[in-house]
N, C-alpha and C positions, 0 to 999 in steps of 0.2 A: 535459229532453232536446231536442236539436235534430233536427228533421226536415229533411233536405236532401241535395243532390247538387251536385257541381261538377266541371268538367273543365278541365284545362289546354289540351287540344285538343278542339275541337268545342263544340257548344251543346246546351242542354236543349230537346228538342222539347216542344210544348204538351201532349202526353199525359203526359209526365213531370211537368210543372208541375202538371197537374190531379191526378195521383196524390199529389204532395207536399201540395197544398192540402187534398185530401180527408182525408189522414192527420192533418194539423195541426188543421184546423177541426173534425174529428169529436170531438176531445178537449174542445171548448168547448161549453157550453150557451148558445147564443145565441138561442134561441127567444124572440121578442118583446122582444129586447134592443135597445138603441140603440148603434150601432157608429159610431165615427169613425175614418177612415183618414187618416193623416198622410203626405203625399207631398211630394217636392221640387218646386221650380219648374222653369222651362225651362232653367236653367243647368246641369242635370245630365243626362247621357245615360242613359236608362233606358226600358224598354218599359212605361211607365205605362199606355198604352192597353190592352195585353194584360191587366194586372191589374185595371184598371177594369172591363173586360168580364167577367172571371172572378169578381171579387167580387160583381158584380150577379147572375151566374148561380148562384153558390154560396149567397149570403146574401139576395138581394133579396126572395124570397118568405117568408123565415123571420124576418127581424129587423123590429123596429118602425121603425128608421131606419138608413140607410146613407149617411153624409155624408163629405165630404172637407175637409181643412184643409191648405192649402199652406204648408209650413214656409219662409217667406220669410227668416227671420233678420232682416236689415235691408235686404233688397232691395226694389225698388219693387213695388207691387201689380200683379197681372196683370189685364188687361182681360177682359171676359166672352169675347171672341173668343179671346184667348190661353189662357184656362182650357179652353175647348172643345178647342183644339188639343192642349193638354197631356194631356188624357185621351182624345183620339182620337174625338171625336164632333162632329157638325154642330150648328148652332143649332137646326135642326128636331128633331133627336134629343133635344137638351137640353130642348126645350119639350114633347116628346111622350113618347117611351119612357123618358127619364130625368127626367121632371118632378118626381118625388119625391126625387131625389138633389140635395142641396145641396152646392155647392163654395165654400168660404170662403177668402179671403186672410187670412193672419195679420196683424192690424192692430197691428203693432209700434209704430207712431207714436202710438197712442192709449192714454194711461195707464189708462183705464178698462177696457181689454182684459184687464189682468193680475190674477191673484190670487196673493198671497204664501202659500206653503205650508210654509215652514220657513226655518231659518237655518243655514248652515255656520259653525261657530264659528271664532274667530280661532285657537284652538289647532289645530283641524283643518286650517285653511288653512296654517298654519305647517308642520305635519307633512307634508301632501301636497306642498307646494312646496319642501320641503327648506330652509325658512327664507327663500326668495326673497320671500315676501309674508306679512304677518300682518294679517288684518282679517276681520271678520265679513262674510258674503255673504248678503244676503237672497235667497231663492230664490223667484222669481215666474215664472209662465208663463201662457199664454193660458187664461183661466178657462172658455172654451167646453168644454174637455175634461171638465169636471165635469157637463156635461149628458148624458154618455154612460156606458154600462155597460161598454164594451170599447173600448180603443184598439188600433189596428193601425198600426204603422209599416211603410211600404212604400217602399223607396228603395235606391239603389246605394251601394256602398262603393268609394272610391278613395283613394290616398295624399292626405294633406291637410296643408297648411302649418301649421295651428294645433294640431291635435289628434293628428296622426300618420297616421291613416286616418279617413275619414268613416264615417257609418253608425251604427247602434245608437242610443244615447241622444243622439247629436248632433242627431237630428231634434227632440228637445225643447229642447236647449240647444246652439247658439243658435237652432235652427229656429223654435220658438215661445216662446222664453224671454225673460225680462225683461232690462233693460239691465245690471243689476248683475252677473249671471253672465256675460253676453256680454262686457262690458268687461274683467272680471278675467281670464277665460280667454284672451281674445285677447291681452291685454298679457302675461300669463304666457307664452304661446307665443312672443311677440316677444322677451321678455327671454331665454328659453332659446335662441331663434333658430330660424327655419324650417329652416336647414341641419341642426340637430341633431334636430329633431322629425319632419320630413316622412318618411313611410315607416316610422315606428317604431310598433309595435303598441300598446305600453303606455307612456303618457306621464303626467306630472303633470296635464296638461290633461284627459286622458281620465278620470283619477281624480276631478277636480273635477266633471266632467259626470256621471259615474256616481253620485257622492254626491248631487248636486242632484236627479237623477232618482229617487233612493231615497225622496224625500218624496212622490212621486206615488202615491196609493192607489187609483187606477183600474186595473183589470187591463190588462196590456200584453202585446201579442204583436208580434213583429218579423219582417217579411219582408225579409231582407237579400239584395239582388241584387248579383251581380257580372257586369258586362257588358263586352264588348270588340268592337272593329271597327265594329259598326253598332248603331244604336239598339235593334234587336230581337235583338242577339246576346247572349242570356242564357247565360252560361257557368256560372253558379252561382246556386242559390237555397237559402237556409238560414233555417228558420223556428223560432223559439223565443223565449226572453226576449231583450230588447234586448242584454244582455250576452253571452249564449251565441251568439246568431246573429251578432253582431259578430265574435266570436272566429274563427269558421269563415270568415266572409266576408273578413276582413282577411288571413287566411292565403292564401286564393286570390288576392285582389287583389295581394298581394306577389309572386306568381308571374306574374301576367298584366299588371300595370300598371307594372312597374319594368323599365327597360332599362339594362343595365350596359354601360359603355363603358370601353375600356382607357386612353384618355388624354383629357384635357379639351379642349374646343373653344375656339377663339379667338373665333368669332362664331357666333351662332345667330339664325336668322330664325324666330320663333314665329308661325306663321300661325293667327290666331284665328278660329274659326267664328262664325257670326252669332248663335249662342245666347248669346254674351257681348256684351251691348249697351252696356256702358260699361267704363271702365278698371278700376273697382272689381271687376268680375267677370273681365275679361280679364287681370288681373294674374297669373292662374294660368300664363300663358305665361312669366312670369319664375320664379315659385315652383318649377315643375316642372323647370326647366332649370338653376337656379342651382348645384346641387351639381356639375354637369358642365362648368362654365365655368372656363377658366384665369384665374389672377390677371391683371388688366389686360384681360380679355376684354370682350365686349359681347353683350347680349341685345337684339334688336330685336323689339318687339311690332308685328306687321304686321296691321292691322285697319282698312282704309279706311272701313269702315262705322261705326266708332265716332267720335262727335263730342263725347262728354261724358266727363269724368273720373269723376263719380259722380252719378247722378240723385238720390241721397238725402243724400250727405255732401260735395258739391262745395264748399259755402261754407267748411267747416272745412279741407278739404284745400288750398283756395286760401290759407288763412291760414298753415298750418303747413308746406306743401310735403312733399316726399319726402326722407327722411333715414335714415341708418343708426341703429341702436339707441342707440349711445352719444351721439349728438347730443341725444337726449331725456334719457337717464339723467343726463348730466353737466350738464343745465340743467333738472332736474326741477321746481324751483319755478316756472319759467316755463311749463312744459307740463302739470303734473299735473292741472289742472282741465279740460283738453280731454277729450273722450270717449276712453277708453283703446282702444276698438276701432278708432277711426280712427288713432290713433298706431300701433297694431299694423300696420294695413294699410300705412301709410307706410313702416315699416321693412321689412316683408315685400317690398314692391315694390323698394325701394332696395337690399336685400341687406345682407350683413354688411360691416363696415368699421370705421374708427377715427374718433375725434374728440379731437384733442389740441391744446391751446393755441389753441383757436378755429378749427382747421383740420380740415375733414371730408375723409376719404379713403375713399370706397367701394372695395370690392375690385374691382368690375366696373362697366361703364357700362350704363345702361338707357336705351334710345332708343325713342321712339314713332314709328311710321310709320302714323299714324291720321288721322282727320279733325279731331283736336284741333289748333288753330293753333299755329304755332311759338312765338309770344310766350308763350302760356299754358304750353306745355311747359317753356320756359326758366324761367318764373316759379315753377313748382313743382319745379324742380331736376331735370328730366329732359331727355335729349337729344331732338333732332327730326330726322326724315328724311322728306322728301316721299314719300308712298307711291306717287305716280305715277312715281317714278324707280326703283322696285324691279322689276327684271326677273327672273323666276324662272329663266330659262335661265342667268343669271349666277351664281346661287346653288346650283343643284342639282348633285349629283355631285361635290362638292368636300370630302367628309369627310376625305380624306387630307391636305388642307392646312389642316384645322382649322375648316372651315366646315360648318354643319349647317342644313338646312331641316326644320322639323317641320310637316307639312302640316295637322294638326288638333291644335294644341297645347292644353294645359290639363288633360289627364287622365293622360297617361303621364308617369311620373317618370323622369328620367335621373340615374343615379348612377355614380360612378367605381367600377370593379370592386375597386380596392384599398381 
């Protein structure tokens, strides 16, 4: 059973959050147990400091351990200073009041971090993907979870380009999952295309993730958050199994995080907030707008603070560049040995298009107005615009002529009403 409340208008006050937590946690016997809370990194808007404080208040004196694991996926690790900001404490508080609380980065780049817990068979993969893929998938994830008696996922749900909506078991895969599940699910999403998947509640990718999570035999509880407008704007909280909590959170996210428009835009300026610190994460400024862009239109990712394409995958991206899906599918022998998750990122940012007789035709143009130099943008097959030439007064208020400015791009999904 899911414990929760959500509002299309308004926010949950802290006393309501406390009531929901009391109800959900009272059903668990956590006395002297070891608890691990899995949380997102800084690239997700969520009131993590509120829950960090409340988990300490509700569980700190009861449990044998209360630790945190940041579900990085394949993002770069967070510094100690950044981890403190993430959970809303000072260095002095970390050393004093919260000295017993450990906060770990998921060490995705260290093979010894993982434990294999099962295998999704080739027959299962074929059935789930409708025949798009047929292969065994070893299911591995951070072995640290097996040092604990109870896992708690605590993170937000938004429309997502790979899985449909984020949240639920996605905090295990790719959050703390091994490369096999990450690469297959991301490439599966790319083959289906982001345009088809994003904002869809039930997808083949979600099925693979849920199946992978079924191998985890540590008790799981999920705090699915739905936020809007501001970091502390908690519009919904649903507590239950990862699957049940996700269902409720995705329903509310669909109402709060999707903007329907009557006609497509010709040009969009996606203004990326500083929580996205490379193009790998800021690419959401493309994913969330692509469905609402006219054929032949353009998305400009405006982020003068970004100077790097990817802090963790830049070498591979420099080799393969950004291309439409069919560029890779029709040259599969050439690209099949690259990490599929990176291939997927490439196609998601470039958008849908065609590749016929050696000629690539993306549906829309993607341009970077960032700190990434022009030469590098051209080398990876993206457009370039000097961010210093972008004057907001020239962009704003022009929706009627097909121009849109999105002031905090990356989380709201734009779809055509038809």
